[in-house]
N, CA, C and O of each residue as an XYZ file, in Angstrom:
380
protein
N       0.822     -1.204     -0.275
C      -0.011      0.078      0.070
C       0.976      1.193     -0.118
O       0.712      2.158     -0.836
N       2.163      1.059      0.552
C       3.092      2.412      0.896
C       3.439      2.781     -0.702
O       3.447      3.956     -1.069
N       3.686      1.829     -1.495
C       4.079      2.380     -2.777
C       3.049      2.900     -3.783
O       3.311      3.757     -4.628
N       1.644      2.210     -3.599
C       0.539      2.774     -4.160
C       0.318      4.089     -4.240
O       0.107      4.856     -5.180
N       0.437      4.253     -2.647
C       0.108      5.813     -2.264
C       1.611      6.623     -2.892
O       1.520      7.585     -3.655
N       2.545      6.233     -2.574
C       3.703      6.986     -3.408
C       3.435      7.275     -4.506
O       3.611      8.467     -4.759
N       3.025      6.593     -5.398
C       2.960      6.565     -6.726
C       1.920      7.387     -7.210
O       2.152      7.982     -8.263
N       0.463      7.601     -6.492
C      -0.318      8.164     -6.520
C       0.330      9.833     -6.094
O       0.125     10.819     -6.802
N       0.785      9.844     -5.354
C       0.862     11.294     -5.159
C       2.095     11.632     -6.013
O       2.203     12.855     -6.089
N       2.854     11.123     -6.536
C       3.844     11.462     -7.788
C       2.829     11.592     -9.071
O       3.250     12.470     -9.824
N       1.685     11.019     -9.524
C       0.980     10.967    -10.280
C       0.443     11.952    -10.292
O       0.669     12.567    -11.334
N      -0.547     12.722     -9.252
C      -1.048     13.938     -8.959
C      -0.235     14.633     -9.001
O      -0.833     15.570     -9.530
N       1.105     15.104     -8.811
C       1.903     16.361     -8.622
C       2.441     16.337    -10.142
O       2.804     17.450    -10.524
N       2.558     15.382    -11.013
C       2.736     15.274    -12.229
C       1.737     15.954    -12.719
O       2.157     16.929    -13.342
N       0.498     15.864    -12.714
C      -0.574     16.408    -13.414
C      -1.157     17.690    -13.008
O      -2.048     18.259    -13.638
N      -0.503     18.212    -11.696
C      -0.484     19.133    -11.261
C       0.644     20.146    -12.011
O       0.518     21.352    -12.221
N       1.399     19.567    -12.234
C       2.478     20.258    -13.083
C       2.375     20.273    -14.683
O       2.816     21.195    -15.369
N       1.884     19.396    -15.072
C       1.169     19.422    -16.637
C      -0.064     20.366    -16.679
O      -0.286     20.872    -17.779
N      -0.732     20.619    -15.867
C      -1.915     21.440    -15.903
C      -1.446     23.038    -15.774
O      -1.881     24.015    -16.383
N      -0.489     22.957    -14.845
C       0.175     24.390    -14.676
C       0.861     24.795    -15.806
O       0.854     26.017    -15.953
N       1.453     24.164    -16.652
C       2.268     24.583    -17.632
C       1.304     24.670    -18.845
O       1.670     25.551    -19.623
N       0.385     24.136    -19.166
C      -0.528     23.806    -20.287
C      -1.192     25.383    -19.713
O      -1.024     26.216    -20.603
N      -1.684     25.812    -18.836
C      -2.191     27.107    -18.251
C      -1.281     28.277    -18.644
O      -1.786     29.309    -19.085
N       0.078     28.147    -18.494
C       1.046     29.139    -19.137
C       1.358     29.515    -19.893
O       1.660     30.675    -20.173
N       1.371     28.213    -20.672
C       1.378     28.130    -22.463
C       0.460     28.682    -23.216
O       0.647     29.247    -24.294
N      -0.912     28.467    -22.448
C      -2.017     29.470    -23.054
C      -2.262     30.544    -22.837
O      -2.835     31.129    -23.757
N      -2.003     31.263    -21.698
C      -2.385     32.598    -21.363
C      -1.406     33.442    -21.835
O      -0.178     33.364    -21.892
N      -2.678     34.731    -22.344
C      -2.238     35.659    -23.109
C      -1.354     36.776    -21.869
O      -1.824     37.214    -20.819
N      -0.122     36.979    -22.383
C       0.632     37.921    -21.599
C      -0.116     39.240    -21.285
O      -0.060     39.738    -20.161
N      -1.038     39.970    -22.616
C      -1.445     41.222    -22.054
C      -2.518     40.987    -21.112
O      -2.577     41.883    -20.271
N      -3.278     40.191    -20.993
C      -4.734     39.679    -20.236
C      -3.472     39.385    -18.693
O      -4.009     39.833    -17.680
N      -2.562     38.997    -18.493
C      -2.002     38.351    -17.517
C      -1.288     39.845    -16.819
O      -1.307     39.982    -15.596
N      -0.761     40.764    -17.588
C      -0.517     41.886    -16.862
C      -1.346     42.628    -16.490
O      -1.172     43.370    -15.523
N      -2.675     42.572    -17.342
C      -3.947     43.619    -16.495
C      -4.431     42.953    -15.174
O      -4.524     43.651    -14.165
N      -4.735     41.659    -15.142
C      -4.856     40.560    -14.281
C      -3.802     41.313    -12.976
O      -4.398     41.731    -11.983
N      -2.541     41.431    -13.022
C      -1.924     41.641    -12.031
C      -2.011     43.097    -12.008
O      -2.394     43.276    -10.852
N      -1.905     44.243    -12.531
C      -2.706     45.452    -12.018
C      -3.758     45.489    -11.466
O      -4.020     46.296    -10.574
N      -4.405     44.771    -11.828
C      -5.927     44.823    -11.180
C      -5.725     44.208     -9.670
O      -6.230     44.683     -8.653
N      -4.904     43.086     -9.739
C      -4.455     42.718     -7.810
C      -3.814     43.581     -7.585
O      -4.302     43.975     -6.526
N      -2.724     44.455     -7.895
C      -1.938     45.338     -7.237
C      -2.874     46.573     -6.828
O      -2.714     47.035     -5.698
N      -3.787     47.107     -7.624
C      -4.957     48.055     -7.292
C      -5.753     47.671     -6.019
O      -6.014     48.327     -5.010
N      -6.044     46.452     -6.369
C      -7.059     45.914     -5.059
C      -6.257     45.711     -3.843
O      -6.785     46.199     -2.843
N      -5.244     45.186     -3.669
C      -4.203     45.265     -2.747
C      -4.067     46.721     -1.739
O      -4.191     46.901     -0.528
N      -3.729     47.688     -2.976
C      -3.388     48.934     -2.324
C      -4.720     49.467     -2.071
O      -4.609     50.427     -1.308
N      -5.813     49.271     -2.358
C      -7.201     49.992     -1.911
C      -7.409     49.613     -0.818
O      -7.892     50.420     -0.024
N      -7.113     48.217     -0.372
C      -7.528     47.708      0.823
C      -6.462     47.979      1.926
O      -6.772     47.999      3.117
N      -5.409     48.153      1.555
C      -4.364     48.481      2.565
C      -4.672     49.964      3.009
O      -4.511     50.262      4.193
N      -5.191     51.074      1.933
C      -5.483     52.017      2.499
C      -6.590     52.276      3.448
O      -6.615     53.001      4.443
N      -7.669     51.384      2.819
C      -9.127     51.344      3.790
C      -8.698     50.839      5.103
O      -9.123     51.366      6.131
N      -7.756     49.694      5.130
C      -7.449     49.305      6.213
C      -6.902     50.137      7.354
O      -7.151     50.111      8.559
N      -5.941     51.015      6.496
C      -5.057     51.854      7.245
C      -6.158     52.915      8.042
O      -6.248     52.863      9.269
N      -6.836     53.708      7.383
C      -8.042     54.422      7.697
C      -8.792     54.110      8.640
O      -9.074     54.895      9.545
N      -9.404     52.410      8.530
C     -10.105     52.012      9.647
C      -9.485     52.003     10.844
O     -10.102     52.172     11.896
N      -8.396     51.832     10.787
C      -7.427     51.295     12.112
C      -7.133     52.841     12.758
O      -7.062     52.900     13.986
N      -6.981     53.928     12.083
C      -6.484     54.927     12.569
C      -7.976     55.542     13.186
O      -7.699     56.248     14.156
N      -8.728     55.525     13.065
C     -10.257     55.819     13.396
C     -10.437     55.003     14.638
O     -10.998     55.625     15.540
N     -10.134     53.878     14.889
C     -10.699     52.555     15.659
C      -9.655     53.101     16.742
O     -10.186     53.513     17.773
N      -8.235     53.174     16.683
C      -7.293     53.961     17.604
C      -7.888     55.084     18.129
O      -7.839     55.120     19.358
N      -8.481     56.090     17.550
C      -8.387     57.358     18.255
C      -9.869     57.419     18.794
O     -10.192     58.485     19.319
N     -10.612     56.627     18.746
C     -11.663     55.855     19.247
C     -11.623     55.193     20.675
O     -12.421     55.363     21.597
N     -10.719     54.555     20.644
C      -9.989     53.656     21.916
C      -9.005     54.872     22.807
O      -9.048     55.181     23.998
N      -8.428     55.213     22.067
C      -7.620     56.404     22.961
C      -8.457     57.401     23.883
O      -8.123     57.660     25.039
N      -9.659     57.970     23.206
C     -10.807     58.699     23.891
C     -11.851     57.786     24.854
O     -12.584     58.357     25.661
N     -11.856     56.497     24.719
C     -12.309     55.876     25.713
C     -11.452     55.619     26.885
O     -11.840     55.936     28.009
N     -10.196     55.007     26.665
C      -8.953     55.019     27.612
C      -8.527     55.880     28.086
O      -7.816     55.613     29.054
N      -8.694     57.492     27.696
C      -7.806     58.364     28.302
C      -8.680     59.586     28.618
O      -8.252     60.512     29.308
N     -10.144     59.563     27.998
C     -11.106     60.431     28.092
C     -10.497     61.654     27.276
O     -11.118     62.700     27.465
N      -9.484     61.740     26.466
C      -9.153     62.794     25.780
C      -9.374     62.964     24.277
O      -9.462     61.778     23.960
N      -9.471     63.416     23.531
C      -8.865     63.470     22.083
C      -7.685     62.983     22.079
O      -6.744     63.055     22.871
N      -7.901     62.294     20.741
C      -6.311     61.589     20.282
C      -5.904     62.799     19.717
O      -6.514     63.615     19.025
N      -4.468     62.756     20.248
C      -3.313     63.940     19.760
C      -2.933     63.591     18.119
O      -1.834     63.141     17.796
N      -3.793     63.815     17.359
C      -3.651     63.770     16.067
C      -2.922     64.831     15.081
O      -3.509     65.913     15.083
N      -1.858     64.784     14.296
C      -1.254     65.804     13.621
C      -2.115     66.865     13.117
O      -2.810     66.385     12.221
N      -2.391     68.193     13.315
C      -3.439     68.739     12.478
C      -2.703     69.361     11.379
O      -1.539     69.740     11.507
N      -3.598     69.502      9.950
C      -2.638     70.027      8.905
C      -2.367     71.430      9.064
O      -2.841     72.129      9.960
N      -1.456     71.876      8.007
C      -0.857     73.013      8.651
C      -1.018     74.005      7.361
O      -0.616     73.656      6.251
N      -1.639     75.265      7.597
C      -2.402     75.770      6.376
C      -0.846     76.453      5.962
O       0.050     76.555      6.800
N      -0.744     76.759      4.965
C       0.526     77.670      3.789
C       0.497     78.707      4.580
O      -0.538     79.018      5.171
N       1.563     79.347      4.695
C       1.437     81.013      5.773
C       1.644     81.821      4.435
O       2.391     81.503      3.510
N       0.934     82.788      4.509
C       0.463     83.883      3.431
C       1.394     85.052      3.995
O       1.619     85.473      5.130
N       1.818     85.380      2.772
C       2.548     86.947      2.971
C       1.873     88.258      2.785
O       1.036     88.468      1.908
N       2.178     88.904      3.436
C       1.600     90.604      3.058
C       2.109     91.370      2.056
O       1.524     92.413      1.765
N       3.369     90.950      1.313
C       4.019     91.518      0.399
C       3.773     90.829     -0.840
O       3.960     89.631     -0.625
N       3.477     91.006     -1.909
C       3.655     90.587     -3.181
C       4.665     90.149     -3.533
O       5.788     90.595     -3.294
N       4.268     88.882     -4.365
C       5.314     88.131     -4.596
C       6.789     88.745     -5.940
O       7.836     88.186     -6.266
N       6.242     89.925     -6.330
C       7.368     90.769     -7.094
C       8.300     91.294     -6.217
O       9.511     91.231     -6.427
N       7.709     91.900     -5.073
C       8.522     92.349     -3.953
C       9.226     91.329     -3.116
O      10.311     91.748     -2.712
N       9.055     90.631     -2.897
C       9.633     89.233     -2.531
C      10.913     88.567     -3.144
O      11.798     88.010     -2.495
N      10.863     88.708     -4.417
C      11.502     88.363     -5.374
C      13.219     89.040     -5.077
O      13.520     90.230     -4.977
N      14.152     87.817     -4.987
C      15.583     88.115     -4.600
C      16.249     88.241     -6.132
O      17.466     88.400     -6.041
N      15.897     88.219     -7.149
C      16.337     88.702     -8.188
C      16.055     89.766     -9.002
O      16.500     89.923    -10.139
N      15.209     90.598     -8.332
C      14.638     91.361     -8.887
C      15.708     92.985     -8.075
O      15.746     93.322     -6.892
N      16.337     93.565     -9.150
C      16.805     94.742     -8.492
C      16.051     95.885     -7.821
O      15.010     96.253     -8.365
N      16.495     96.554     -6.584
C      15.858     97.487     -5.872
C      15.972     99.110     -6.986
O      16.860     99.525     -7.731
N      14.599     99.654     -6.602
C      14.561    100.832     -7.206
C      14.803    101.973     -6.891
O      14.665    102.882     -7.709
């Protein structure tokens, strides 16, 4: 029985190898590249989504545990100058 099991396993492995060889030989390279791009977009999207969900959950948990708001960085607004761009230009000669 041991030889039969080993032979059956070898035949299954050979069949799997032949099947994968056939599939790779008959697959369109452009279609495969498209599927790989779609897979990359899917994994990137799921990564972004899981990051956002995890950050929200962490902020809520922080509030529950400490009673404070989460210390998230606030976006910085660009500093506005009261002088026009022409007056700030170092290349313009003084009049």
